[in-house]
C-alpha positions as CSV (number, residue, x, y, z in Angstrom):
1,M,-15.4,33.7,62.4
2,R,-16.9,30.9,60.4
3,K,-15.6,27.8,59.8
4,D,-15.8,27.3,55.8
5,N,-13.7,24.1,54.4
6,Q,-15.7,24.8,50.8
7,L,-14.6,28.1,50.4
8,I,-10.6,27.5,51.9
9,V,-10.5,24.0,49.6
10,I,-11.7,26.3,46.1
11,T,-9.1,27.8,47.6
12,H,-6.5,26.2,46.6
13,L,-8.0,24.4,43.7
14,S,-7.7,28.1,42.6
15,Q,-4.1,27.9,41.9
16,L,-5.3,25.2,39.1
17,L,-6.5,28.7,37.2
18,T,-3.2,28.6,35.9
19,F,-3.1,25.3,34.1
20,I,-6.6,26.3,32.4
21,T,-6.3,30.1,31.9
22,G,-2.6,30.7,31.3
23,F,-3.1,32.6,34.5
24,G,-5.0,33.7,38.1
25,G,-3.3,30.6,40.1
26,L,-1.6,33.6,41.7
27,I,-4.4,36.1,41.3
28,V,-7.7,34.3,42.3
29,P,-6.0,32.6,45.6
30,L,-4.8,36.3,46.7
31,I,-8.3,38.1,46.5
32,L,-9.5,35.3,48.1
33,W,-7.0,35.0,51.4
34,S,-7.6,38.5,51.2
35,T,-11.0,39.5,51.5
36,Q,-12.0,36.1,53.7
37,K,-8.8,35.9,56.2
38,D,-11.0,37.9,59.1
39,K,-14.2,35.7,58.4
40,V,-13.6,32.0,57.8
41,F,-11.4,30.6,60.0
42,E,-7.9,28.7,59.3
43,M,-8.6,30.9,56.1
44,D,-5.3,33.4,57.5
45,Q,-2.4,30.8,57.7
46,Q,-3.9,28.9,54.9
47,G,-4.5,31.6,52.5
48,K,-0.7,32.3,53.7
49,Q,0.8,28.8,52.7
50,I,-0.8,29.4,49.4
51,I,0.7,32.7,47.9
52,N,3.7,31.5,49.8
53,F,4.2,28.7,47.4
54,Q,2.6,30.1,43.6
55,L,5.3,33.2,44.5
56,S,8.2,30.3,45.5
57,M,7.2,28.5,41.6
58,L,7.2,31.9,40.3
59,I,10.6,32.6,41.2
60,Y,11.4,28.9,40.6
61,A,10.4,29.0,37.1
62,I,12.3,32.3,36.6
63,I,15.2,30.6,37.7
64,C,14.9,28.1,35.3
65,V,14.6,30.2,32.0
66,P,18.2,31.1,32.0
67,A,19.1,27.5,33.3
68,I,18.0,25.8,29.7
69,L,20.6,27.5,27.8
70,L,22.5,25.0,30.7
71,L,22.1,21.7,29.1
72,G,18.4,21.9,29.2
73,L,18.2,21.6,32.9
74,G,15.7,24.6,32.5
75,I,13.4,22.5,30.9
76,V,13.5,19.5,33.3
77,G,13.1,22.2,36.6
78,L,10.1,23.5,35.0
79,I,8.5,19.8,34.2
80,V,8.8,19.5,38.3
81,I,7.8,22.6,38.6
82,G,4.8,22.2,36.7
83,F,4.2,18.8,38.8
84,I,4.8,20.5,42.5
85,S,2.5,23.5,41.2
86,L,-0.4,20.9,40.0
87,I,-0.4,17.9,42.2
88,F,0.1,19.8,45.4
89,P,-2.7,22.0,45.2
90,I,-4.9,18.7,44.8
91,I,-3.5,17.0,48.0
92,N,-3.7,19.7,49.9
93,A,-7.4,20.3,48.9
94,I,-7.9,17.1,50.0
95,K,-6.4,17.5,53.5
96,A,-8.1,20.9,53.6
97,N,-11.5,19.0,53.2
98,N,-10.6,16.3,55.6
99,G,-9.7,18.8,58.7
100,E,-6.0,18.6,58.0
101,S,-3.1,20.6,58.0
102,P,-2.0,21.3,54.1
103,T,1.7,21.9,53.7
104,Y,3.8,22.8,50.6
105,P,7.0,22.5,50.2
106,L,9.9,24.0,48.5
107,S,8.3,27.3,49.5
108,F,9.6,30.5,50.8
109,N,8.4,32.7,53.6
110,F,7.1,35.9,52.1
111,I,4.2,36.0,54.1
112,S,4.2,35.0,57.1
């Protein structure tokens, strides 16, 4: 196994593709993780966190859509999810670049 902080940083930042292209924030990290998890040190652990985070944000967004009918609370929820989905990949990419262990809040543990 090799240590490749740059690839791990790219994996964290690839989540931001959703903001640029409208999709890819789950697909690209999933591909990077699945192809590199046995080759790059810490890719398996951090890739699982990224996939769990992306799936959790997707579920929260799905829950917020019908909640829009409840006094617009879903709109507030979607805005909060948008900020969280933008800020935490950047913070965790910086942490990964510095060799620290990144964490994603509000994530369900789908892949352990």
